[in-house]
N, C-alpha and C positions, 0 to 999 in steps of 0.2 A: 504494500500500500504506500503510495506517495501522495503528498499534498502540496503545500506551498513551497515553491522553488523560485528564488528571486533573481537568479542570474543565468546567463546562457551557459557558462562553463559548468555550473552545478547540474543543469539539466542534461548536458552532454555526458557528464559523469554517471548520472542515473541511468541513461540509456546503456552505457557500457556494463553497469552492474546487472541490469535486467537481462541483457543479452547473455551474460555469463551464467546467470541463474537458470535461464531457460535452456541453455546448452547442457547444463548439468542435470536438469529435471524438466523435460518438455511439458509435464503436467503442472508445473508451477503456475499459479493463477495470479496475474498482475492486475490489481485494482488501482486505477489512476484517477485522482482528483485533480483535474487540470486547472489549478487556481490561477486565474487571470485577472479577475475583477468582479464587479457587480454594479448594478444600477447605473450602467453607462460609463463607468470609470475603471481604468486599469489599476491593479495593485502592483503589477510587475512590468518590466520593459515589454512593449508590444512586439518586439522581435522574437519573443518566446513562442508566439502563435505559430510561426512557420516551423520551428523546431518540433513542437508538439505534432503538427500535421504530418511532417515528413519522417520523423524519427521515433517519436514516442507512441503515437496511436497505433502504428502497425504492430507494436509489441504488446499492447494492452488487451486484456481479455474483457475488462469492465472499465467503463469510464463514467464519472459522476459530475458532469458540468451543470452549472446553473444556467439560467436563460441567457445572460450576457455572454457567458463563456461558449456555449454551443453556437450562438450567433457569430461569434468571432471565428470559431473553428470551421464553420460551414459557409458563412456568408449569407445565411438565410435569416430574415427578420421574422421571428415567430409570433404570429398573430392568431393562428388557428391550429387545430389539431393536425390538419393536413400539413401545415408548415413543420410541426414537430416531427411528423412521420418522415417527411422529406429530409429534414436535417439528420435524423437518426440514420436514414438510409445512406447518406454520404459517409457517416462514420463507420457504418457496417462495411461499406465498400473499401475502407482503409484497413479493415481487418479486425475491428472491435466487435466482439460477439454480443455484448450486452451494453446498452446505453441507458443510463438513468438520468433524466433531467430533473434535478432536485427541486427546482422551483420555477414556475411559470406564472406570470401575471397576465391573464388574457384581458383584452379590451372589454370594458363594461363590468369588470369585477371589482374595481377600485372605489368602494364606498366606505363610509365610516361607521355605519350601523352594524353592531355585532349580530352574527347569525350563527346558529348551531346547525350546520349542514355538512355532513361528510358523505361522499359517495365515490364509488369506484366503478368504472365501466370499461368495456372492451370496445375501442373505436371501430366503427364500421366503415364501409366504403361509400363515400359520397354524402353522408349525413353526419351531423354533429349535434350532440346535445348541448344546450346552453349551459355554460359553467355557472355554478351558484354565485350570487353576489358576495362580495367581501371574502373571496376564497383564494387560495394558492393551489395551483395545479402541480402534480408530480406525474411525470410520464416515463414509462419504461418500455423499451423495445429490445427484443431478443431475436437474433437470426439463428436458425438451426445450425449447430456446429457441423452436423453430418453433411450439410450442403455447402459448407464454406469453401472447400477446395474446388468443387465444381464451379462455383460462381467465380472464383478468382481465375480459373482456367478460361472461362468464357470471356471474362473481361480482357484477358490477354489476347484472345482471338478476335477482339473487337465485335462481339455479338451485341446487338442493340439492347438498350436498357429494358425494353418490354419483355424480351425473351429472358433476360437476366433475372427479372423478378419472378418468373415462373419457376426457376430452379432454386430460388431462395425463399424458404418459408419463414415468415416473420410473425412473431407474436407480440402484441402491444396492449398496454393498459394505461388508462389515465385515472388519477385519483385526485379528488378535491378535498382540501381540509380548510376549516375556518381560519381566517387570518386573525392572529392574536395581536393585541395592542402592545406597543413597545418595540425596542430594537435589541436584537440578540446577536452576540458574536460567538463564533465557533460552531455554529449550526452545520456548516458544510463539513467540518472535520468529523463531527459526530455522525452525520449521515453517511460519509464515506466509510467510517469504521463499522457501522451497522451493516452497510452493504457488503463489506468484506466478510463479515460473519454469516449473514443470511445467504449469500450466494454459494457458500459451501454446502448449504442444505437443498439447493435447487435440484429438481429432477434433471435427468440428462437427455430428455427428449425421446429416448428410446424405451427406457423402463420407467413407467410413471410411479415411482416409489419414493419420490422426494417432494420437496415443497414446490407447489405450482407458482408460476410467475405472478399471478394475481394475488395469491396469499403472501408472497414475498413482499410485494408493494404495500399491502395492508399492514403487515407486521412492522415494516420499516417506518411507514408514515405514522402508525399508531404510537410507536415508541418515541419518535421525534415530537409528536404533538403532546405526549404525556410529559416529556422533559421540559 
């Protein structure tokens, strides 16, 4: 698990360490929290974005960006569920199996009245439920590992994106939790740590004897909200 990294040299060193670990143990699971910034502002040098895209993400099994960070990594301004799906697909194509967008503020949800409304749903094709007011969205997308090699091969053969999607089965959920008053620091760190723990319990797509992706998101969000 890696989190805040404030310099290019440090990030390059992390890449070297992860490469060595995966060479020693191919089953090593790397969870990357690509800390770049939040609320439209960078916490780190913007030059780190390119290093994450070219060197870090191809090594990561799980990535936990917030809305600002995934927008920087993909170039997509996330306003809708479809935007989140497209952004996750870009990261999947770089090699990331599971993408957890830790917080999304959708247009129309920013009001000040408290509301007790928590819901989780599986996005469909072409239709979107209206997010509850005064809520924060969490979005998770997983591409089937067993299809990953095939997809990467097809990309190398320049097969068009529509055909590529047919060979890659993706599972996605969005969850909304009530927005709490106040400002909290360290929430991203806690979320990434919980993600590291709960992804160890996820089923492997083939034998359905582990935690489902929907349950994973509910457990993670429930713990975060309780804290």
